[in-house]
C-alpha positions, 0 to 999 in steps of 0.5 A: 484548483490553482497550483501556485508554487509561490504560495507562502503558506507553510513558510510564513505560518504553520499549515492548517487543515483549511490550507490543504485540499481534500483528497478523493475518498479512494486515496484516503489513508483508511482506504489504502490501509484497508487495501494493504491489510486485505492483500496481506491477509490473502497472501498470508492465507495462501502462504499458511496453506502452502506451508501446511502441506509440508516439504513438497519437492520443487516444481520442475518449472522452478528447477535450473540446470547448471 
């Protein structure tokens, strides 16, 4: 892969799909979006379970003495 920073594509004419390199599959927007959605859903489930327990006292480890 040649990285030529003096390449005029995009300056003298609009970029086209053939001007761009193909990304690895794990860097595609569909894979990244799926990973973000999966992470969000996991965290939302944990938060919903925590919130369903009601107002529990703070754990001692989170209390700060003044």
